[in-house]
C-alpha positions as CSV (number, residue, x, y, z in Angstrom):
1,M,-13.3,-10.3,15.4
2,K,-12.3,-8.0,12.8
3,E,-10.4,-9.1,10.2
4,E,-6.9,-7.3,9.4
5,K,-6.5,-5.7,5.9
6,P,-3.2,-5.3,4.3
7,G,-2.6,-0.9,5.4
8,D,-4.8,-0.7,8.2
9,L,-3.3,1.9,10.3
10,K,-2.7,0.4,13.3
11,T,0.1,2.9,15.0
12,F,0.2,6.4,15.1
13,L,2.5,9.6,15.9
14,G,0.9,12.5,16.7
15,K,0.9,16.1,15.5
16,G,3.5,17.7,18.2
17,S,5.1,14.7,19.6
18,T,8.9,13.8,19.0
19,I,10.3,10.5,19.7
20,E,14.0,9.8,19.8
21,G,14.9,6.3,19.2
22,N,14.4,3.3,17.0
23,I,10.4,2.9,16.2
24,K,9.3,-0.9,15.0
25,V,5.3,-2.2,14.0
26,E,4.0,-4.9,12.4
27,H,1.5,-3.4,10.8
28,S,1.2,0.0,9.3
29,L,2.8,3.3,10.7
30,R,1.4,7.2,10.6
31,I,3.8,9.8,11.6
32,D,2.4,13.1,12.2
33,G,5.2,14.1,14.6
34,K,9.1,13.9,14.1
35,V,11.2,10.7,14.9
36,K,15.4,10.9,15.5
37,G,16.3,7.4,14.8
38,D,15.5,4.8,12.4
39,V,11.8,3.5,11.6
40,T,10.6,0.0,10.2
41,S,7.6,-1.1,9.7
42,G,6.2,-4.2,8.1
43,D,3.4,-2.5,6.1
44,T,2.7,1.0,5.2
45,L,4.6,3.6,6.7
46,V,2.4,7.6,5.9
47,V,4.1,10.5,6.8
48,G,1.6,13.0,7.1
49,S,2.3,17.2,6.2
50,E,4.2,18.0,9.4
51,G,5.6,14.6,10.0
52,E,9.8,14.4,9.9
53,I,12.0,12.0,10.7
54,N,15.7,12.0,10.7
55,G,16.8,8.4,10.2
56,N,16.6,5.7,8.0
57,V,13.5,4.3,6.6
58,H,12.5,0.2,6.3
59,V,8.7,-0.3,5.6
60,K,6.7,-2.7,2.9
61,N,4.6,1.1,1.8
62,L,6.0,4.6,2.2
63,V,3.0,7.8,1.5
64,L,6.0,10.4,2.1
65,G,3.8,13.8,3.2
66,G,6.0,15.7,5.0
67,K,10.3,15.1,5.6
68,I,13.0,12.4,6.1
69,A,16.3,12.4,5.3
70,G,18.3,9.1,5.6
71,T,17.4,5.7,3.9
72,V,15.0,4.5,2.8
73,L,14.1,1.0,1.3
74,A,10.6,0.6,0.0
75,P,10.0,-2.4,-2.0
76,G,6.7,-2.0,-3.0
77,R,5.4,1.6,-3.7
78,T,6.8,4.9,-2.7
79,V,4.8,7.7,-3.0
80,L,6.1,11.4,-2.7
81,E,3.0,13.9,-2.5
82,A,3.5,17.3,-3.2
83,H,5.2,20.0,-0.8
84,S,7.0,16.7,0.4
85,E,11.7,16.0,1.1
86,L,13.3,13.1,0.1
87,Q,17.1,13.6,1.0
88,G,18.9,10.7,1.3
89,E,18.9,7.1,-1.0
90,L,15.9,5.2,-2.0
91,K,15.0,1.9,-2.7
92,T,12.2,0.9,-3.9
93,G,9.8,-1.3,-6.6
94,K,7.8,1.5,-7.7
95,L,8.1,5.0,-7.7
96,V,5.4,8.1,-7.9
97,I,7.1,11.6,-7.1
98,D,3.9,14.9,-7.6
99,E,4.7,18.2,-8.9
100,G,6.0,20.0,-5.9
101,A,7.7,17.3,-3.8
102,V,11.9,17.4,-3.4
103,F,13.9,14.3,-3.8
104,D,17.4,15.0,-3.3
105,G,19.3,12.5,-3.2
106,K,19.8,8.1,-5.1
107,C,17.2,6.5,-6.1
108,S,17.0,2.7,-7.1
109,M,14.3,1.1,-8.9
110,N,15.5,-3.4,-8.7
111,E,14.7,-6.3,-8.1
112,K,17.3,-6.1,-4.9
113,S,14.9,-3.4,-4.0
114,K,11.6,-5.8,-4.4
115,T,12.8,-8.2,-3.0
116,D,16.4,-7.3,-0.8
117,K,18.1,-10.3,-2.1
118,P,20.9,-10.1,-5.1
119,T,19.1,-11.4,-7.9
120,G,19.8,-9.2,-10.7
121,E,18.1,-5.9,-12.0
122,K,14.2,-6.1,-13.6
123,P,13.5,-5.3,-17.3
124,A,12.9,-1.3,-17.7
125,A,9.2,-2.4,-19.3
126,E,8.5,-4.2,-15.6
127,R,9.8,-0.2,-13.8
128,E,6.7,1.9,-12.9
129,T,8.3,5.8,-11.9
130,I,5.1,8.4,-12.6
131,I,6.5,11.9,-12.2
132,H,3.0,15.1,-11.9
């Protein structure tokens, strides 16, 4: 039996696919199609360059190459790749924004977004934001 590692992609929504409704998976998920609804993953969500989500996202980590319109909770790490678009509220532990990405909204990087429990703001020295 193959040992599962965090970040292993288990579920795919292919290019040209459209889903209206909520998606919930335990493992990593890659979306190259369109979703109108909320997306929840216990691990990493990868949205490909042609992927689009119109809804709320609750995942451990996010790698965005396409578009999201909604509230994103990713307590681990969020990467906005070049040409990606995020419109809405983002709560994350670490944030990387590549040159050419568009982020229009509000971003919170504090202890609450890491634990989803009100424990106070994380010291600025422990936060990480990288903008390319």
